[in-house]
VEXPA-872917 format. One record per atom (N, C-alpha, C): x negated, y, z negated; residue in three letters. Coordinates in steps of 0.1 Angstrom, whole numbers, plus 5000, padded with zeros to 4 digits. Example, Ala and Ser with C-alpha at 12.3 -4.5 7.8 and 13.67 -1.06 7.14 Angstrom:
VEXPA-872917
486849434922ALA;487749554922ALA;486849674922ALA;487249784929SER;486349894929SER;487150004921SER;
//
This chain:
VEXPA-872917
941227526601UNK;941927376613UNK;943527336620UNK;942927366634UNK;944227356636UNK;944827256645UNK;945827186642UNK;946527086647UNK;947527156659UNK;947427066663UNK;948327086682UNK;949526946677UNK;950627016683UNK;951926926682UNK;951826896700UNK;951526816711UNK;952126826723UNK;952926776728UNK;954526806732UNK;955526666735UNK;956026666745UNK;955926596749UNK;956926586767UNK;958926576759UNK;959026646766UNK;960126706765UNK;960226866757UNK;961926936764UNK;962127026757UNK;964227046756UNK;963727186755UNK;965227206753UNK;965927056741UNK;965327056727UNK;965527006717UNK;967027036710UNK;967726936709UNK;968626986700UNK;968527046683UNK;969527176684UNK;969127266675UNK;968527176654UNK;968727056653UNK;968926986643UNK;967726956640UNK;966926906652UNK;965226886660UNK;964227026656UNK;964827116665UNK;964327296660UNK;963927286641UNK;964827306640UNK;965027316628UNK;964027316609UNK;964327136620UNK;963427036614UNK;962126996617UNK;961727096625UNK;960327056628UNK;960027256622UNK;961127386620UNK;960427456622UNK;959627476601UNK;961027366599UNK;961427356581UNK;960227346579UNK;959327216584UNK;958027126576UNK;957227226585UNK;957027286596UNK;955727416602UNK;955427506596UNK;956827506584UNK;956527656575UNK;955827676567UNK;956027576558UNK;955527486546UNK;953827486553UNK;953327486560UNK;953027456568UNK;951827546569UNK;952027586573UNK;952127786576UNK;950927826569UNK;951027816554UNK;949527876549UNK;948527806541UNK;947927616551UNK;947327546546UNK;946827556562UNK;947227546574UNK;947027446585UNK;947427536595UNK;947327546608UNK;948227626617UNK;948927536625UNK;949927496628UNK;950227386640UNK;951127456647UNK;950327416660UNK;950827486676UNK;952227326683UNK;952927366683UNK;954027296696UNK;954127346709UNK;954027256719UNK;952927226731UNK;953727126740UNK;955527216740UNK;956427116743UNK;956027136762UNK;955627026770UNK;956126966779UNK;956926906785UNK;957426916803UNK;958626936809UNK;958426846812UNK;959426676809UNK;959326566816UNK;959926596827UNK;959026506834UNK;959626496852UNK;960926476854UNK;962126486859UNK;963526536866UNK;963326316871UNK;964526266856UNK;965026136868UNK;966126116875UNK;965226166889UNK;966526166898UNK;966026056916UNK;966726016920UNK;965925976933UNK;965125806931UNK;965925846918UNK;965025666923UNK;963625616920UNK;962925786918UNK;960625726916UNK;961325666903UNK;959425526905UNK;959125446900UNK;959225486889UNK;958525436870UNK;958625546864UNK;957625546858UNK;956425416868UNK;955025516865UNK;954825626879UNK;955425666884UNK;955625826887UNK;955625936877UNK;956725906871UNK;957126006867UNK;955925966855UNK;955325866852UNK;954825886838UNK;953525976841UNK;952625916853UNK;951626016862UNK;952026136867UNK;953226206866UNK;953126306867UNK;953326406851UNK;953626376849UNK;953926396827UNK;952226366821UNK;951826276822UNK;950026226819UNK;950026366829UNK;949226396841UNK;949126526844UNK;949526686833UNK;950326676833UNK;951126836823UNK;951026846815UNK;949926716805UNK;949526686792UNK;948526736791UNK;947526666802UNK;945926696805UNK;946126796810UNK;947026906817UNK;946327076816UNK;946227156803UNK;947327096794UNK;947727136781UNK;946227136767UNK;946026956774UNK;945226976757UNK;944327046759UNK;944027066744UNK;942827166733UNK;941627076744UNK;940627166749UNK;939727056749UNK;938027106737UNK;938326936741UNK;936826896725UNK;937926896710UNK;939026806714UNK;939926776699UNK;939926656700UNK;940426626686UNK;940726476684UNK;942626426694UNK;942426316702UNK;943226326708UNK;944426176697UNK;944426186690UNK;945726166681UNK;947626096692UNK;947725916700UNK;948825926709UNK;949625886697UNK;951525876691UNK;951625866686UNK;953225706701UNK;951825576691UNK;952525516697UNK;953225346691UNK;954625316692UNK;954925276680UNK;954025116680UNK;952625076684UNK;951425016686UNK;950825026682UNK;950525176676UNK;949225206671UNK;948325176655UNK;948125216648UNK;947825236635UNK;949025296626UNK;949025186619UNK;949825246607UNK;949225226591UNK;949525376590UNK;949225406575UNK;949825486572UNK;949825366551UNK;950425426540UNK;950625626540UNK;951125636533UNK;951825806534UNK;950025846527UNK;949725776518UNK;948225826513UNK;947325756521UNK;946625646533UNK;945525636536UNK;946125756549UNK;946925766547UNK;946825916562UNK;946626066556UNK;946426116544UNK;946726186537UNK;944726156541UNK;944126086537UNK;942426086541UNK;942326096548UNK;943325996560UNK;942626036576UNK;943526196578UNK;943526266574UNK;943726366580UNK;942026456572UNK;941826436563UNK;941426456552UNK;939826426561UNK;940026266569UNK;938326296573UNK;938826436590UNK;939426406591UNK;939526476605UNK;938726606598UNK;939726636594UNK;939626836588UNK;938226806590UNK;937626726581UNK;935926756580UNK;934726756592UNK;935426706602UNK;934326706615UNK;934626896621UNK;936026936623UNK;936527066624UNK;936327086642UNK;937026946647UNK;937526986661UNK;939426966648UNK;940127026665UNK;941627056666UNK;942026946668UNK;942726876663UNK;943626786668UNK;944726786676UNK;944526656685UNK;946526686689UNK;946826566692UNK;947926596681UNK;949726476684UNK;949726476700UNK;950026346704UNK;950126356715UNK;951926286717UNK;953326346717UNK;954626226716UNK;955526196735UNK;955026106733UNK;955926086748UNK;957426116753UNK;957626106764UNK;959426166766UNK;959626056762UNK;960426046775UNK;961825906774UNK;960925776775UNK;960225776783UNK;959225626793UNK;958425656784UNK;958425696780UNK;956725696770UNK;956125756773UNK;954425706776UNK;953525796782UNK;952425716793UNK;952025736794UNK;951025696811UNK;949925646801UNK;949825516807UNK;948225366803UNK;946925516797UNK;947225606810UNK;945525706810UNK;945325826795UNK;946925826797UNK;946325926780UNK;946125836772UNK;946525726770UNK;946625596758UNK;945325596761UNK;944025576771UNK;943325556771UNK;942225626762UNK;943025786762UNK;941725906766UNK;942225966749UNK;942525866742UNK;943125846730UNK;942425826718UNK;941625926710UNK;941425876705UNK;941825756689UNK;942825726693UNK;943925726681UNK;944925696682UNK;945525536680UNK;946625536688UNK;947925516671UNK;948325556666UNK;948825626659UNK;950825586658UNK;951125496645UNK;952325426651UNK;953525526636UNK;954125616635UNK;954825596623UNK;955825566619UNK;956425416627UNK;957325266631UNK;956425216639UNK;957225076634UNK;957524986649UNK;958325006655UNK;959625096649UNK;961125116658UNK;960425246670UNK;961325156681UNK;961025266685UNK;961825476681UNK;961325546681UNK;962525626676UNK;961625756690UNK;963125836687UNK;963826006696UNK;962526006692UNK;962026076710UNK;961026176711UNK;960526316706UNK;962426326705UNK;962426406692UNK;963126456677UNK;963326306670UNK;962526336651UNK;961626256655UNK;961126206664UNK;959026236663UNK;958326336659UNK;959326426660UNK;957826546658UNK;958626676645UNK;960426576642UNK;960626626627UNK;959726506616UNK;959426406620UNK;958626296618UNK;957026336606UNK;956526356619UNK;955626376620UNK;954926536610UNK;955726616614UNK;955626736605UNK;955626726594UNK;956026636593UNK;956726596574UNK;955626506572UNK;955226456576UNK;954126356573UNK;952626436575UNK;952826566583UNK;951426606580UNK;951426646570UNK;952526806566UNK;952726846556UNK;952526756541UNK;953126636542UNK;953326556538UNK;951826526527UNK;951626496536UNK;949526416543UNK;948926556534UNK;948526716537UNK;948426796531UNK;949126836517UNK;950026836512UNK;949926856500UNK;949326736491UNK;949426636489UNK;948926496490UNK;946826596488UNK;946326606498UNK;945526686496UNK;944926806497UNK;946026876487UNK;946026946481UNK;946427026467UNK;946526856462UNK;947526766447UNK;948826886450UNK;949226946458UNK;950627006457UNK;951426866447UNK;952626866446UNK;953526836438UNK;954326756448UNK;954226846459UNK;955626766469UNK;955926596473UNK;954826566468UNK;954526356466UNK;954726306456UNK;955626296456UNK;955426176446UNK;955726046442UNK;955125946444UNK;954325806447UNK;954925736434UNK;
//
């Protein structure tokens, strides 16, 4: 099973890279998780946000794995408990499709990317920094896989 995290933004602070690396290292025995960083559009010259998001959307589309299940992270998306998320991941894994989680940049994601998604998922109703979302998502994937494997990491 392959998971992809497509994240708009590069040059993350060390704490983001360390946190993300910790959970994906733990997952490496169970699931292959590939991070694809997407260069954000430069916020200069008074470009309208719509134009910035459109440019980022083109970059996202160019790196989306073919025939994958697309899950967009959005504060208005579906919220699951951790156990429900584990069940959802289990269901996704039975399809055999790669799963691509898409994390927007500072201005979010273009509507076309959201409409392309099979799922909109919210880690929280709060707006979170996109670097932190990488770490939280990696941890929640690890936790969900741990639940599905009856590993003691998750304690309810």
